[in-house]
KOLGU-4560 file (N, C-alpha, C; in nm, 3 decimals, padded with zeros to 5 digits):
<recs>
<n_xx: 00.488 n_yy: -26.691 n_zz: -00.279 ca_xx: 00.617 ca_yy: -26.760 ca_zz: -00.272 c_xx: 00.713 c_yy: -26.670 c_zz: -00.195 mol: A seq: 1 type: MET>
<n_xx: 00.781 n_yy: -26.729 n_zz: -00.097 ca_xx: 00.873 ca_yy: -26.647 ca_zz: -00.019 c_xx: 01.001 c_yy: -26.619 c_zz: -00.100 mol: A seq: 2 type: ASP>
<n_xx: 01.074 n_yy: -26.520 n_zz: -00.054 ca_xx: 01.191 ca_yy: -26.471 ca_zz: -00.128 c_xx: 01.299 c_yy: -26.578 c_zz: -00.146 mol: A seq: 3 type: GLU>
<n_xx: 01.325 n_yy: -26.658 n_zz: -00.044 ca_xx: 01.428 ca_yy: -26.761 ca_zz: -00.055 c_xx: 01.389 c_yy: -26.866 c_zz: -00.158 mol: A seq: 4 type: LEU>
<n_xx: 01.264 n_yy: -26.907 n_zz: -00.159 ca_xx: 01.217 ca_yy: -27.004 ca_zz: -00.258 c_xx: 01.236 c_yy: -26.949 c_zz: -00.399 mol: A seq: 5 type: THR>
<n_xx: 01.202 n_yy: -26.824 n_zz: -00.419 ca_xx: 01.222 ca_yy: -26.760 ca_zz: -00.550 c_xx: 01.369 c_yy: -26.764 c_zz: -00.590 mol: A seq: 6 type: LYS>
<n_xx: 01.456 n_yy: -26.729 n_zz: -00.496 ca_xx: 01.600 ca_yy: -26.726 ca_zz: -00.527 c_xx: 01.651 c_yy: -26.866 c_zz: -00.561 mol: A seq: 7 type: ARG>
<n_xx: 01.607 n_yy: -26.967 n_zz: -00.486 ca_xx: 01.650 ca_yy: -27.105 ca_zz: -00.514 c_xx: 01.603 c_yy: -27.146 c_zz: -00.653 mol: A seq: 8 type: VAL>
<n_xx: 01.478 n_yy: -27.125 n_zz: -00.685 ca_xx: 01.428 ca_yy: -27.164 ca_zz: -00.817 c_xx: 01.496 c_yy: -27.085 c_zz: -00.929 mol: A seq: 9 type: LEU>
<n_xx: 01.522 n_yy: -26.956 n_zz: -00.905 ca_xx: 01.583 ca_yy: -26.873 ca_zz: -01.008 c_xx: 01.730 c_yy: -26.907 c_zz: -01.034 mol: A seq: 10 type: MET>
<n_xx: 01.793 n_yy: -26.982 n_zz: -00.943 ca_xx: 01.932 ca_yy: -27.021 ca_zz: -00.964 c_xx: 01.947 c_yy: -27.101 c_zz: -01.093 mol: A seq: 11 type: MET>
<n_xx: 01.847 n_yy: -27.179 n_zz: -01.129 ca_xx: 01.853 ca_yy: -27.256 ca_zz: -01.253 c_xx: 01.862 c_yy: -27.163 c_zz: -01.373 mol: A seq: 12 type: PHE>
<n_xx: 01.780 n_yy: -27.058 n_zz: -01.372 ca_xx: 01.783 ca_yy: -26.960 ca_zz: -01.481 c_xx: 01.910 c_yy: -26.877 c_zz: -01.475 mol: A seq: 13 type: GLN>
<n_xx: 01.949 n_yy: -26.834 n_zz: -01.359 ca_xx: 02.068 ca_yy: -26.750 ca_zz: -01.343 c_xx: 02.193 c_yy: -26.820 c_zz: -01.394 mol: A seq: 14 type: THR>
<n_xx: 02.207 n_yy: -26.949 n_zz: -01.359 ca_xx: 02.325 ca_yy: -27.024 ca_zz: -01.401 c_xx: 02.308 c_yy: -27.091 c_zz: -01.537 mol: A seq: 15 type: LEU>
<n_xx: 02.187 n_yy: -27.086 n_zz: -01.592 ca_xx: 02.162 ca_yy: -27.140 ca_zz: -01.725 c_xx: 02.182 c_yy: -27.290 c_zz: -01.735 mol: A seq: 16 type: GLY>
<n_xx: 02.143 n_yy: -27.362 n_zz: -01.630 ca_xx: 02.161 ca_yy: -27.507 ca_zz: -01.629 c_xx: 02.029 c_yy: -27.576 c_zz: -01.599 mol: A seq: 17 type: LYS>
<n_xx: 02.017 n_yy: -27.699 n_zz: -01.650 ca_xx: 01.898 ca_yy: -27.780 ca_zz: -01.623 c_xx: 01.907 c_yy: -27.852 c_zz: -01.491 mol: A seq: 18 type: ASP>
<n_xx: 02.028 n_yy: -27.874 n_zz: -01.443 ca_xx: 02.049 ca_yy: -27.941 ca_zz: -01.315 c_xx: 02.160 c_yy: -27.871 c_zz: -01.239 mol: A seq: 19 type: ARG>
<n_xx: 02.141 n_yy: -27.862 n_zz: -01.108 ca_xx: 02.238 ca_yy: -27.794 ca_zz: -01.023 c_xx: 02.270 c_yy: -27.882 c_zz: -00.904 mol: A seq: 20 type: LEU>
<n_xx: 02.393 n_yy: -27.871 n_zz: -00.857 ca_xx: 02.425 ca_yy: -27.943 ca_zz: -00.735 c_xx: 02.394 c_yy: -27.853 c_zz: -00.615 mol: A seq: 21 type: ASP>
<n_xx: 02.388 n_yy: -27.914 n_zz: -00.501 ca_xx: 02.350 ca_yy: -27.842 ca_zz: -00.380 c_xx: 02.442 c_yy: -27.724 c_zz: -00.353 mol: A seq: 22 type: LEU>
<n_xx: 02.570 n_yy: -27.738 n_zz: -00.384 ca_xx: 02.664 ca_yy: -27.628 ca_zz: -00.360 c_xx: 02.631 c_yy: -27.506 c_zz: -00.447 mol: A seq: 23 type: HIS>
<n_xx: 02.586 n_yy: -27.530 n_zz: -00.569 ca_xx: 02.543 ca_yy: -27.417 ca_zz: -00.654 c_xx: 02.416 c_yy: -27.354 c_zz: -00.597 mol: A seq: 24 type: GLU>
<n_xx: 02.325 n_yy: -27.437 n_zz: -00.548 ca_xx: 02.202 ca_yy: -27.384 ca_zz: -00.490 c_xx: 02.228 c_yy: -27.305 c_zz: -00.362 mol: A seq: 25 type: LEU>
<n_xx: 02.333 n_yy: -27.342 n_zz: -00.289 ca_xx: 02.369 ca_yy: -27.267 ca_zz: -00.167 c_xx: 02.396 c_yy: -27.120 c_zz: -00.198 mol: A seq: 26 type: PHE>
<n_xx: 02.435 n_yy: -27.090 n_zz: -00.320 ca_xx: 02.463 ca_yy: -26.951 ca_zz: -00.358 c_xx: 02.340 c_yy: -26.862 c_zz: -00.340 mol: A seq: 27 type: GLU>
<n_xx: 02.220 n_yy: -26.921 n_zz: -00.340 ca_xx: 02.098 ca_yy: -26.844 ca_zz: -00.317 c_xx: 02.097 c_yy: -26.785 c_zz: -00.177 mol: A seq: 28 type: ALA>
<n_xx: 02.174 n_yy: -26.844 n_zz: -00.085 ca_xx: 02.181 ca_yy: -26.795 ca_zz: 00.052 c_xx: 02.304 c_yy: -26.714 c_zz: 00.083 mol: A seq: 29 type: GLY>
<n_xx: 02.394 n_yy: -26.702 n_zz: -00.011 ca_xx: 02.516 ca_yy: -26.627 ca_zz: 00.014 c_xx: 02.612 c_yy: -26.706 c_zz: 00.101 mol: A seq: 30 type: GLY>
<n_xx: 02.697 n_yy: -26.636 n_zz: 00.174 ca_xx: 02.802 ca_yy: -26.700 ca_zz: 00.254 c_xx: 02.763 c_yy: -26.725 c_zz: 00.400 mol: A seq: 31 type: ASN>
<n_xx: 02.649 n_yy: -26.678 n_zz: 00.441 ca_xx: 02.606 ca_yy: -26.693 ca_zz: 00.579 c_xx: 02.566 c_yy: -26.838 c_zz: 00.607 mol: A seq: 32 type: ASP>
<n_xx: 02.628 n_yy: -26.902 n_zz: 00.707 ca_xx: 02.596 ca_yy: -27.043 ca_zz: 00.738 c_xx: 02.448 c_yy: -27.067 c_zz: 00.768 mol: A seq: 33 type: PRO>
<n_xx: 02.385 n_yy: -26.974 n_zz: 00.839 ca_xx: 02.242 ca_yy: -26.990 ca_zz: 00.869 c_xx: 02.158 c_yy: -26.982 c_zz: 00.743 mol: A seq: 34 type: GLU>
<n_xx: 02.197 n_yy: -26.894 n_zz: 00.651 ca_xx: 02.124 ca_yy: -26.881 ca_zz: 00.525 c_xx: 02.142 c_yy: -27.007 c_zz: 00.441 mol: A seq: 35 type: ALA>
<n_xx: 02.258 n_yy: -27.067 n_zz: 00.446 ca_xx: 02.281 ca_yy: -27.192 ca_zz: 00.371 c_xx: 02.198 c_yy: -27.306 c_zz: 00.429 mol: A seq: 36 type: ARG>
<n_xx: 02.183 n_yy: -27.307 n_zz: 00.560 ca_xx: 02.096 ca_yy: -27.407 ca_zz: 00.622 c_xx: 01.952 c_yy: -27.386 c_zz: 00.576 mol: A seq: 37 type: THR>
<n_xx: 01.910 n_yy: -27.262 n_zz: 00.567 ca_xx: 01.776 ca_yy: -27.230 ca_zz: 00.519 c_xx: 01.759 c_yy: -27.274 c_zz: 00.374 mol: A seq: 38 type: ALA>
<n_xx: 01.863 n_yy: -27.258 n_zz: 00.292 ca_xx: 01.857 ca_yy: -27.305 ca_zz: 00.152 c_xx: 01.842 c_yy: -27.456 c_zz: 00.149 mol: A seq: 39 type: VAL>
<n_xx: 01.918 n_yy: -27.526 n_zz: 00.230 ca_xx: 01.907 ca_yy: -27.671 ca_zz: 00.235 c_xx: 01.765 c_yy: -27.714 c_zz: 00.270 mol: A seq: 40 type: PHE>
<n_xx: 01.708 n_yy: -27.650 n_zz: 00.372 ca_xx: 01.570 ca_yy: -27.682 ca_zz: 00.411 c_xx: 01.472 c_yy: -27.650 c_zz: 00.299 mol: A seq: 41 type: ASP>
<n_xx: 01.494 n_yy: -27.540 n_zz: 00.230 ca_xx: 01.409 ca_yy: -27.500 ca_zz: 00.119 c_xx: 01.417 c_yy: -27.602 c_zz: 00.006 mol: A seq: 42 type: CYS>
<n_xx: 01.537 n_yy: -27.645 n_zz: -00.029 ca_xx: 01.555 ca_yy: -27.744 ca_zz: -00.136 c_xx: 01.484 c_yy: -27.874 c_zz: -00.100 mol: A seq: 43 type: VAL>
<n_xx: 01.498 n_yy: -27.917 n_zz: 00.025 ca_xx: 01.430 ca_yy: -28.039 ca_zz: 00.070 c_xx: 01.278 c_yy: -28.026 c_zz: 00.056 mol: A seq: 44 type: GLU>
<n_xx: 01.226 n_yy: -27.910 n_zz: 00.096 ca_xx: 01.082 ca_yy: -27.885 ca_zz: 00.086 c_xx: 01.036 c_yy: -27.883 c_zz: -00.060 mol: A seq: 45 type: ARG>
<n_xx: 01.114 n_yy: -27.818 n_zz: -00.145 ca_xx: 01.079 ca_yy: -27.812 ca_zz: -00.287 c_xx: 01.079 c_yy: -27.951 c_zz: -00.351 mol: A seq: 46 type: LEU>
<n_xx: 01.172 n_yy: -28.035 n_zz: -00.308 ca_xx: 01.175 ca_yy: -28.172 ca_zz: -00.358 c_xx: 01.053 c_yy: -28.250 c_zz: -00.309 mol: A seq: 47 type: ALA>
<n_xx: 01.019 n_yy: -28.233 n_zz: -00.182 ca_xx: 00.901 ca_yy: -28.300 ca_zz: -00.127 c_xx: 00.773 c_yy: -28.255 c_zz: -00.196 mol: A seq: 48 type: GLU>
<n_xx: 00.768 n_yy: -28.127 n_zz: -00.233 ca_xx: 00.650 ca_yy: -28.070 ca_zz: -00.299 c_xx: 00.646 c_yy: -28.098 c_zz: -00.449 mol: A seq: 49 type: ASP>
<n_xx: 00.751 n_yy: -28.160 n_zz: -00.502 ca_xx: 00.754 ca_yy: -28.195 ca_zz: -00.644 c_xx: 00.799 c_yy: -28.085 c_zz: -00.737 mol: A seq: 50 type: GLY>
<n_xx: 00.857 n_yy: -27.978 n_zz: -00.683 ca_xx: 00.906 ca_yy: -27.870 ca_zz: -00.769 c_xx: 01.049 c_yy: -27.894 c_zz: -00.814 mol: A seq: 51 type: LEU>
<n_xx: 01.122 n_yy: -27.972 n_zz: -00.735 ca_xx: 01.257 ca_yy: -28.014 ca_zz: -00.772 c_xx: 01.261 c_yy: -28.166 c_zz: -00.771 mol: A seq: 52 type: LEU>
<n_xx: 01.339 n_yy: -28.221 n_zz: -00.860 ca_xx: 01.362 ca_yy: -28.365 ca_zz: -00.863 c_xx: 01.503 c_yy: -28.391 c_zz: -00.813 mol: A seq: 53 type: GLU>
<n_xx: 01.514 n_yy: -28.476 n_zz: -00.713 ca_xx: 01.645 ca_yy: -28.514 ca_zz: -00.662 c_xx: 01.704 c_yy: -28.619 c_zz: -00.756 mol: A seq: 54 type: GLU>
<n_xx: 01.822 n_yy: -28.589 n_zz: -00.812 ca_xx: 01.885 ca_yy: -28.677 ca_zz: -00.910 c_xx: 01.992 c_yy: -28.766 c_zz: -00.851 mol: A seq: 55 type: LEU>
<n_xx: 02.023 n_yy: -28.747 n_zz: -00.723 ca_xx: 02.131 ca_yy: -28.822 ca_zz: -00.660 c_xx: 02.259 c_yy: -28.743 c_zz: -00.661 mol: A seq: 56 type: GLY>
<n_xx: 02.350 n_yy: -28.781 n_zz: -00.573 ca_xx: 02.480 ca_yy: -28.712 ca_zz: -00.561 c_xx: 02.464 c_yy: -28.562 c_zz: -00.542 mol: A seq: 57 type: ASN>
<n_xx: 02.360 n_yy: -28.521 n_zz: -00.470 ca_xx: 02.332 ca_yy: -28.380 ca_zz: -00.439 c_xx: 02.297 c_yy: -28.296 c_zz: -00.562 mol: A seq: 58 type: ASP>
<n_xx: 02.250 n_yy: -28.358 n_zz: -00.670 ca_xx: 02.205 ca_yy: -28.283 ca_zz: -00.787 c_xx: 02.053 c_yy: -28.276 c_zz: -00.788 mol: A seq: 59 type: PHE>
<n_xx: 02.003 n_yy: -28.163 n_zz: -00.835 ca_xx: 01.859 ca_yy: -28.139 ca_zz: -00.842 c_xx: 01.826 c_yy: -28.079 c_zz: -00.978 mol: A seq: 60 type: TYR>
<n_xx: 01.704 n_yy: -28.108 n_zz: -01.024 ca_xx: 01.654 ca_yy: -28.051 ca_zz: -01.150 c_xx: 01.515 c_yy: -27.993 c_zz: -01.125 mol: A seq: 61 type: ALA>
<n_xx: 01.482 n_yy: -27.890 n_zz: -01.197 ca_xx: 01.347 ca_yy: -27.835 ca_zz: -01.192 c_xx: 01.251 c_yy: -27.934 c_zz: -01.259 mol: A seq: 62 type: LEU>
<n_xx: 01.137 n_yy: -27.956 n_zz: -01.198 ca_xx: 01.033 ca_yy: -28.036 ca_zz: -01.262 c_xx: 00.944 c_yy: -27.941 c_zz: -01.342 mol: A seq: 63 type: THR>
<n_xx: 00.851 n_yy: -27.997 n_zz: -01.418 ca_xx: 00.755 ca_yy: -27.913 ca_zz: -01.491 c_xx: 00.676 c_yy: -27.827 c_zz: -01.391 mol: A seq: 64 type: ALA>
<n_xx: 00.642 n_yy: -27.885 n_zz: -01.277 ca_xx: 00.571 ca_yy: -27.812 ca_zz: -01.172 c_xx: 00.658 c_yy: -27.697 c_zz: -01.119 mol: A seq: 65 type: LYS>
<n_xx: 00.787 n_yy: -27.722 n_zz: -01.105 ca_xx: 00.879 ca_yy: -27.618 ca_zz: -01.059 c_xx: 00.894 c_yy: -27.505 c_zz: -01.158 mol: A seq: 66 type: GLY>
<n_xx: 00.903 n_yy: -27.540 n_zz: -01.286 ca_xx: 00.913 ca_yy: -27.435 ca_zz: -01.390 c_xx: 00.787 c_yy: -27.350 c_zz: -01.392 mol: A seq: 67 type: ARG>
<n_xx: 00.672 n_yy: -27.414 n_zz: -01.378 ca_xx: 00.544 ca_yy: -27.339 ca_zz: -01.376 c_xx: 00.538 c_yy: -27.248 c_zz: -01.254 mol: A seq: 68 type: GLU>
<n_xx: 00.578 n_yy: -27.299 n_zz: -01.139 ca_xx: 00.578 ca_yy: -27.216 ca_zz: -01.018 c_xx: 00.671 c_yy: -27.097 c_zz: -01.032 mol: A seq: 69 type: ALA>
<n_xx: 00.785 n_yy: -27.119 n_zz: -01.096 ca_xx: 00.881 ca_yy: -27.012 ca_zz: -01.117 c_xx: 00.819 c_yy: -26.905 c_zz: -01.208 mol: A seq: 70 type: MET>
<n_xx: 00.750 n_yy: -26.949 n_zz: -01.312 ca_xx: 00.685 ca_yy: -26.854 ca_zz: -01.403 c_xx: 00.574 c_yy: -26.774 c_zz: -01.334 mol: A seq: 71 type: ARG>
<n_xx: 00.496 n_yy: -26.840 n_zz: -01.251 ca_xx: 00.384 ca_yy: -26.774 ca_zz: -01.184 c_xx: 00.426 c_yy: -26.696 c_zz: -01.063 mol: A seq: 72 type: ARG>
<n_xx: 00.549 n_yy: -26.720 n_zz: -01.015 ca_xx: 00.594 ca_yy: -26.654 ca_zz: -00.893 c_xx: 00.528 c_yy: -26.713 c_zz: -00.771 mol: A seq: 73 type: GLY>
<n_xx: 00.465 n_yy: -26.828 n_zz: -00.794 ca_xx: 00.394 ca_yy: -26.907 ca_zz: -00.693 c_xx: 00.342 c_yy: -26.816 c_zz: -00.590 mol: A seq: 74 type: ARG>
</recs>
């Protein structure tokens, strides 16, 4: 698992929430606009792979598959 994917998944644990909005997930990339674009792409990929569930209105939740990947360090 690449470092950015780890940081995105760990945001749920770091913030202690079951669901996060995209702006909270952007924090995994810091303030750099290019890094935030990379976070957006990462979130989209994680949703496509079934590790995140898109809840609408830019909110995402970890799926069971995402929690397992986070535990294993994928």
